C-alpha positions in Angstrom: 0.0 0.0 0.0 1.4 3.4 -1.0 2.5 6.0 1.4 0.9 9.4 1.0 1.8 13.0 1.5 -0.6 16.0 0.8 0.0 19.6 -0.3 -2.6 22.0 0.8 -2.6 25.8 0.4 -3.9 28.9 2.2 -5.7 30.0 -1.0 -6.1 29.2 -4.7 -3.0 29.8 -6.8 -0.7 29.4 -3.8 1.4 27.0 -5.8 0.0 23.7 -4.7 0.0 22.2 -8.2 3.7 23.1 -8.9 4.9 21.9 -5.5 3.0 18.6 -5.9 4.6 18.2 -9.4 8.0 18.9 -8.0 7.6 16.3 -5.2 6.4 13.8 -7.8 9.6 14.4 -9.8 11.9 14.2 -6.7 10.3 10.9 -5.6 10.7 9.5 -9.2 14.3 10.6 -9.3 14.8 8.8 -6.0 13.6 5.5 -7.4 10.0 5.4 -6.3 6.9 4.7 -8.4 4.8 7.8 -7.7 1.4 9.0 -8.7 -0.4 12.4 -8.3 -3.9 12.6 -6.9 -6.5 15.3 -6.6 -9.9 14.1 -5.6 -11.8 17.2 -6.9 -10.5 19.7 -9.4 -12.3 22.8 -10.6 -10.7 24.0 -13.8 -11.4 24.7 -17.5 -8.1 23.2 -18.6 -8.5 19.5 -19.1 -7.1 16.7 -21.3 -8.0 13.3 -22.6 -6.3 10.2 -21.2 -5.0 7.3 -23.4 -8.3 5.5 -22.8 -10.5 8.4 -23.8 -11.5 9.8 -20.4 -11.3 13.5 -19.3 -9.2 14.7 -16.4 -7.7 18.0 -15.1 -4.7 19.3 -17.0 -2.7 19.8 -13.7 -2.8 16.1 -12.9 -1.8 15.3 -16.4 1.2 17.6 -15.9 2.0 16.0 -12.5 1.8 12.5 -14.0 4.3 13.6 -16.7 6.6 14.8 -13.9 6.2 11.5 -12.1 7.1 9.6 -15.4 3.8 7.7 -15.6 0.8 7.8 -18.0 -2.1 10.0 -17.0 -4.9 8.0 -15.4 -8.4 9.3 -14.7 -8.1 7.8 -11.2 -5.7 10.6 -10.4 -8.5 13.1 -10.7 -11.8 11.3 -10.1 -13.9 14.5 -10.0 -13.5 17.4 -12.4 -15.8 20.5 -12.2 -15.8 22.6 -15.3 -17.6 25.9 -14.7 -20.3 26.8 -17.3 -21.5 29.9 -15.6 -20.9 31.9 -12.4 -23.1 29.5 -10.4 -22.9 26.2 -12.2 -20.5 23.5 -13.5 -20.4 20.4 -15.6 -19.7 17.5 -13.2 -17.3 14.9 -14.6 -16.8 11.7 -12.6 -14.2 9.2 -13.5 -13.7 11.0 -16.8 -17.4 10.9 -17.9 -19.9 13.8 -17.6 -22.8 13.4 -15.2 -24.5 16.6 -16.1 -24.5 20.3 -15.1 -25.2 21.3 -11.5 -25.6 24.6 -9.7 -23.2 25.1 -6.9 -25.7 24.6 -4.1 -27.0 21.4 -5.7 -23.5 20.0 -6.0 -22.7 20.9 -2.4 -25.6 18.6 -1.4 -24.7 15.9 -3.9 -20.9 15.6 -3.4 -21.1 13.3 -0.4 -22.5 10.7 -2.8 -19.1 10.8 -4.7 -17.0 9.9 -1.7 -17.1 6.1 -2.7 -15.9 7.1 -6.2 -13.1 9.1 -4.7 -11.9 6.4 -2.3 -12.2 3.6 -5.0 -9.9 5.6 -7.3 -7.5 6.4 -4.5 -7.4 2.9 -3.1 -6.7 1.3 -6.5 -3.9 3.7 -7.1 -2.5 3.0 -3.7 -2.2 -0.7 -4.5 -0.1 0.0 -7.6 2.3 2.8 -6.5 4.9 3.4 -3.7 4.0 7.0 -3.0 0.9 9.2 -3.8 1.3 13.0 -3.8 -2.1 14.4 -3.0 -3.1 18.0 -3.9 -5.8 19.9 -2.1 -8.0 22.6 -3.5 -8.5 26.2 -2.5 -8.0 26.4 1.3 -8.9 24.0 4.1 -10.0 27.0 6.1 -13.0 27.6 4.0 -15.2 26.8 7.0 -18.4 27.2 5.1 -17.5 24.3 2.9 -16.1 21.9 5.5 -19.2 19.7 5.7 -18.6 16.5 3.7 -15.2 17.8 2.5 -13.6 15.4 0.1 -10.7 17.4 -1.2 -8.8 19.0 1.7 -8.8 17.7 5.3 -11.6 15.3 4.6 -9.3 13.7 2.0 -6.3 13.8 4.3 -8.3 11.9 6.9 -9.5 9.3 4.4 -6.0 8.7 3.0 -4.3 9.1 6.4 -2.0 11.5 4.7 0.3 14.0 6.5 -0.2 17.6 5.2 2.2 20.2 4.2 0.6 23.7 4.1 1.9 26.3 1.7 1.4 30.0 1.4 2.1 32.5 -1.3 4.4 35.3 -0.1 4.3 37.1 -3.4 0.7 38.2 -2.8 1.5 39.4 0.7 0.3 38.5 4.2 1.8 35.0 4.1 2.4 34.8 7.9 -1.2 35.8 8.7 -2.5 33.4 6.0 -0.5 30.4 7.3 -1.2 31.1 11.0 -4.9 31.9 10.3 -5.4 28.8 8.3 -3.9 26.6 11.0 -5.9 28.2 13.8 -9.3 28.0 11.9 -9.0 24.3 11.7 -10.3 21.8 14.3 -7.6 20.4 16.6 -7.6 17.0 14.9 -7.1 18.8 11.5 -4.3 20.9 12.9 -2.6 17.6 14.0 -2.6 16.5 10.4 -0.4 19.5 9.4 3.2 18.4 9.8 4.9 21.4 8.2 4.6 24.8 6.6 6.1 26.0 3.2 6.5 29.6 2.1 6.2 29.7 -1.6 7.1 32.2 -4.4 9.7 34.2 -2.5 11.8 37.0 -4.1 14.8 38.4 -2.3 17.2 37.5 0.6 15.7 34.6 2.7 17.8 35.8 5.7 15.5 38.7 6.1 12.7 36.3 6.8 14.4 34.3 9.5 13.0 36.2 12.5 9.5 35.9 11.1 9.9 32.2 10.4 10.9 31.6 14.0 7.9 33.5 15.3 5.6 31.7 12.9 6.8 28.3 14.1 6.3 29.3 17.7 2.8 30.7 17.1 1.5 28.0 14.8 3.3 25.2 16.5 4.4 23.9 13.1 7.9 23.7 11.6 8.7 25.7 8.4 10.1 23.2 6.0 11.4 25.6 3.5 11.2 28.9 1.6 10.7 28.2 -2.1 11.9 31.0 -4.4 9.9 32.2 -7.4 11.0 29.5 -9.7 11.3 30.3 -13.4 9.8 26.9 -14.5 7.6 26.6 -17.6 5.0 23.9 -17.2 1.3 23.7 -18.1 -0.9 25.9 -15.9 -4.0 24.7 -14.1 -6.6 27.5 -14.7 -7.3 31.1 -15.6 -5.5 32.4 -12.5 -2.4 31.7 -14.5 0.0 34.7 -14.6 0.6 34.0 -18.3 -2.8 35.4 -19.2 -1.9 38.9 -18.0 1.9 39.2 -18.3 3.4 41.3 -21.0 5.4 39.0 -23.2 8.5 39.5 -25.3 8.4 41.4 -28.6 8.8 39.0 -31.5 8.7 39.1 -35.3 5.2 37.7 -35.3 2.4 39.1 -33.1 -0.3 36.6 -32.1 -3.4 37.8 -30.1 -5.5 35.2 -28.3 -8.9 36.5 -27.4 -9.3 36.1 -23.6 -12.9 34.8 -23.5 -14.7 35.0 -20.1 -14.9 31.2 -20.1 -11.6 30.5 -21.8 -10.6 26.9 -21.6 -7.5 24.9 -22.6 -5.3 28.0 -23.1 -2.3 25.5 -22.7 -3.0 24.9 -26.5 -0.9 28.0 -27.2 2.0 27.5 -24.9 4.2 26.0 -27.7 3.7 29.2 -29.8 4.5 31.4 -26.8 7.8 29.5 -26.3 9.1 30.3 -29.8 11.7 33.1 -30.1 10.0 34.7 -33.1 6.6 35.0 -31.5 5.0 37.5 -29.1 1.8 36.0 -27.8 -0.7 38.1 -26.0 -4.1 37.5 -24.3 -6.5 40.4 -25.0 -9.9 41.1 -23.6 -10.9 44.4 -25.3 -10.7 46.2 -28.6 -8.2 48.6 -27.1 -5.8 45.8 -26.3 -6.1 44.1 -29.7 -3.9 46.4 -31.8 -2.8 45.1 -35.2 -1.7 41.4 -34.7 -0.5 39.1 -37.5 -2.8 36.4 -36.2 -6.0 36.4 -34.0 -6.8 33.1 -32.3 -10.3 32.4 -30.9 -9.6 29.7 -28.3 -11.7 27.0 -26.6 -14.5 28.0 -24.2 -16.8 26.1 -21.8 -19.8 28.1 -23.0 -19.6 29.0 -26.7 -22.9 30.8 -26.9 -22.4 33.1 -23.8 -18.9 33.9 -25.0 -20.1 34.6 -28.5 -22.5 37.1 -27.0 -19.7 38.7 -25.0 -17.5 38.9 -28.2 -20.3 40.8 -29.9 -21.1 43.1 -27.0 -17.4 43.9 -26.4 -16.9 45.0 -30.0 -14.2 42.4 -30.6 -16.4 40.6 -33.1 -16.4 43.7 -35.3 -12.7 44.1 -34.9 -12.0 40.5 -35.8 -14.2 40.8 -38.9 -12.4 44.0 -40.0 -9.1 42.2 -39.5 -10.2 39.2 -41.6 -11.6 41.5 -44.3 -8.2 43.1 -44.7 -6.6 39.6 -45.2 -5.5 39.2 -41.6 -5.1 35.6 -40.3 -7.7 34.1 -38.0 -7.7 30.7 -36.3 -10.4 29.1 -34.2 -9.9 26.1 -31.9 -12.9 24.1 -30.6 -15.4 26.7 -29.3 -13.5 29.3 -31.3 -14.0 27.2 -34.4 -17.8 27.0 -33.6 -17.9 30.8 -33.4 -16.3 31.2 -36.8 -19.2 29.5 -38.6 -22.5 30.8 -39.8 -24.8 29.6 -36.9 -24.6 28.0 -33.5 -27.8 26.2 -32.3 -28.7 24.7 -29.0 -32.1 22.9 -29.4 -31.6 20.8 -26.3 -30.5 23.5 -24.0 -27.0 22.2 -23.4 -25.8 25.8 -23.1 -29.0 27.5 -22.4 -30.9 27.1 -25.7 -31.5 29.2 -28.7 -29.7 30.0 -31.9 -27.0 32.6 -32.6 -25.4 33.9 -35.7 -21.7 33.2 -35.8 -19.0 35.4 -37.3 -19.6 33.9 -40.8 -16.0 33.4 -41.6 -16.3 29.7 -42.2 -19.2 28.0 -44.1 -20.4 25.8 -41.2 -23.3 25.2 -38.9 -22.9 23.9 -35.3 -25.6 22.1 -33.3 -25.1 21.3 -29.6 -25.9 17.8 -28.4 -25.8 16.3 -24.9 -23.2 13.7 -25.8 -19.5 14.8 -25.4 -16.9 13.9 -27.9 -13.7 12.7 -26.1 -10.8 11.2 -28.0 -7.1 11.5 -28.7 -6.2 12.0 -32.4 -3.3 11.7 -34.8 -3.4 13.1 -38.3 -2.3 15.6 -41.0 -3.6 18.9 -42.5 -5.4 17.8 -45.6 -5.4 21.2 -47.1 -5.1 24.9 -46.2 -5.5 28.1 -48.2 -3.9 31.5 -48.6 -1.5 32.4 -45.8 -1.8 28.9 -44.3 -1.1 26.9 -47.5 2.3 25.7 -46.1 0.4 23.7 -43.4 -0.9 21.2 -46.0 0.5 17.8 -45.3 1.9 18.7 -41.8 1.4 16.0 -39.2 -0.1 16.8 -35.8 -1.3 15.1 -32.6 -4.0 16.3 -30.1 -7.4 15.6 -28.7 -11.0 16.4 -29.1 -13.2 17.4 -26.2 -16.5 19.1 -27.1 -20.3 18.9 -27.0 -21.3 20.2 -30.4 -21.2 18.8 -34.0 -20.2 21.1 -36.8 -21.4 20.4 -40.4 -20.2 21.8 -43.7 -20.3 20.9 -47.4 -16.8 22.3 -47.9 -13.6 20.3 -47.9 -12.2 19.5 -44.4 -9.1 21.0 -43.0 -7.6 17.9 -41.4 -7.9 14.2 -41.5 -7.0 12.0 -38.5 -7.4 8.6 -36.7 -8.8 8.4 -33.2 -7.3 6.3 -30.5 -9.6 3.5 -31.4 -8.5 3.6 -35.0 -11.5 5.3 -36.5 -10.8 7.6 -39.5 -12.4 11.1 -39.4 -12.1 14.6 -40.9 -12.5 17.9 -39.2 -12.3 21.6 -39.6 -12.4 24.1 -42.4 -10.2 26.5 -44.2 -11.3 29.7 -46.0 -8.5 31.8 -47.5 -6.9 33.5 -44.4 -9.2 31.7 -41.8 -9.2 28.2 -40.5 -10.6 26.3 -37.5 -10.9 22.8 -36.1 -11.8 21.0 -32.9 -8.4 19.6 -32.1 -6.8 20.8 -28.9 -3.0 20.5 -28.6 -2.6 20.8 -32.3 0.4 23.1 -31.9 2.3 20.7 -29.5 4.0 18.8 -32.3 7.0 21.0 -33.4 6.2 20.9 -37.1 2.8 22.5 -36.8 4.0 25.5 -34.7 6.9 25.9 -37.1 4.8 25.8 -40.2 2.3 28.3 -38.8 4.8 30.8 -37.7 6.9 30.5 -40.9 3.8 31.0 -42.9 3.0 34.2 -41.0 6.6 35.4 -41.4 6.5 34.8 -45.1 3.2 36.8 -45.4 5.1 39.7 -43.8 8.0 39.4 -46.2 10.4 38.3 -43.4 13.3 36.0 -44.1 14.4 33.1 -41.9 13.0 29.9 -40.5 11.3 29.7 -37.1 12.1 26.7 -35.0 10.1 25.3 -32.1 11.1 22.9 -29.4 9.8 19.3 -29.0 7.3 19.7 -26.1 8.0 16.3 -24.4 11.8 16.9 -24.3 11.2 20.5 -23.2 8.8 19.4 -20.4 11.2 16.8 -19.0 13.9 19.4 -18.7 11.5 21.7 -16.9 10.4 19.0 -14.4 14.1 18.3 -13.6 14.6 22.1 -13.1 11.6 22.2 -10.8 12.9 19.2 -8.7 16.4 20.9 -8.5 14.7 24.1 -7.2 12.7 22.3 -4.5 15.6 20.1 -3.4 17.6 23.3 -2.8 14.9 25.1 -0.8 13.0 22.3 1.1 14.1 20.1 3.9 13.7 16.9 2.0 15.2 14.8 4.7 12.5 15.9 7.1 9.8 15.6 4.4 10.9 11.9 4.0 10.6 11.4 7.7 7.1 12.9 7.6 6.2 10.7 4.7 7.4 7.6 6.6 5.4 8.5 9.7 8.4 9.4 11.8 7.2 12.9 12.7 
């Protein structure tokens, strides 16, 4: 039976996912068979496992760090927000419907057996399980029937390491306050504190660390610096959505939709030296990019309305009319068509006109398409003509079906061997359902080189192989944690010696 250790945080975005990934990598390097686990994840970034099931992107990233294949048991419950008060509930990789927050709060105790079955089966196959909590364990209004923070720690008999984000300020108060808001038996589960995202001289912190240990009654196991590590992010709190990027030869603007999902699709483009990639949420931010990308969304119809109301629809149409390049992925592809219809009320019902840049009609259905794919661009037009014949890999994850009489953009085989076509190309515009389509180096290179050629620029852009790049980043993450955490003491905690 596996040993377990759990990372909890004082708040969302305190760095739990990154710390859990780093520990997964360290344990792997030290010769253990390790698996990540998060009982309940709320995120719009998800991925498809090798067996066609859906799980949170953060646990896929952690599985990669651990050197194991992603398995839906590592994230048995995934909540994908569809509105401010409701989410699609995915259990063991399969949707169970959409629930309002209050209804899910009452329902979630029914999922405890699913959580424990997933955890127990992993524990029989691995040496160590690194468990990640969600939000904060001190959300006292949510403690009843908790299955993701202290409730999970109890069920797994896992010691807890509590981390706080010093970069946002108030880290001593947040760590101390979190500990003291917990019940005594929950406080006993916390075996150490971690200060995360530190910038500066750690010696300045020493007096505060000593006082914190005395007041909270917990040892500080390390101060982790702000690590410059590039791995896939979990959700829209990601700093990459608002940071100002480098200035490159090619300017790519990704529309920051309110329900933006799977923005990790564009990380390979962002890593290229020739590219400046920006996320924009208003006409004023758009400027004059070389390429506009409409990304995936968890609610195409609501985000299409927002696009219209914000004035960005008009700006995109004006850009395309002048010959500017436009690409749509998944929900963004649906928006580029003529109409989007929802006869069964999957996204609230009704019919909306799309941007009309691709000759397609989309109809929403209750059944979700989930599959990994491998294929090639069958044809592309205009600026994008060099993409024809380029191989790609990726995955489909969507609720709608898009029909058109025009020639398809791509052809591919699913993980079950079925042959399919997808997407459309119309001069300077193309779209398709395939997430992760830029991960394979050849696609990103062909796209950027085509954009450079259209601008009359010489030279050949080069992208990195994502898998090789990711492995180097996980090693870099592990090195950073080994240098800043008391790993000897963490091993003692893992082994039940403290």
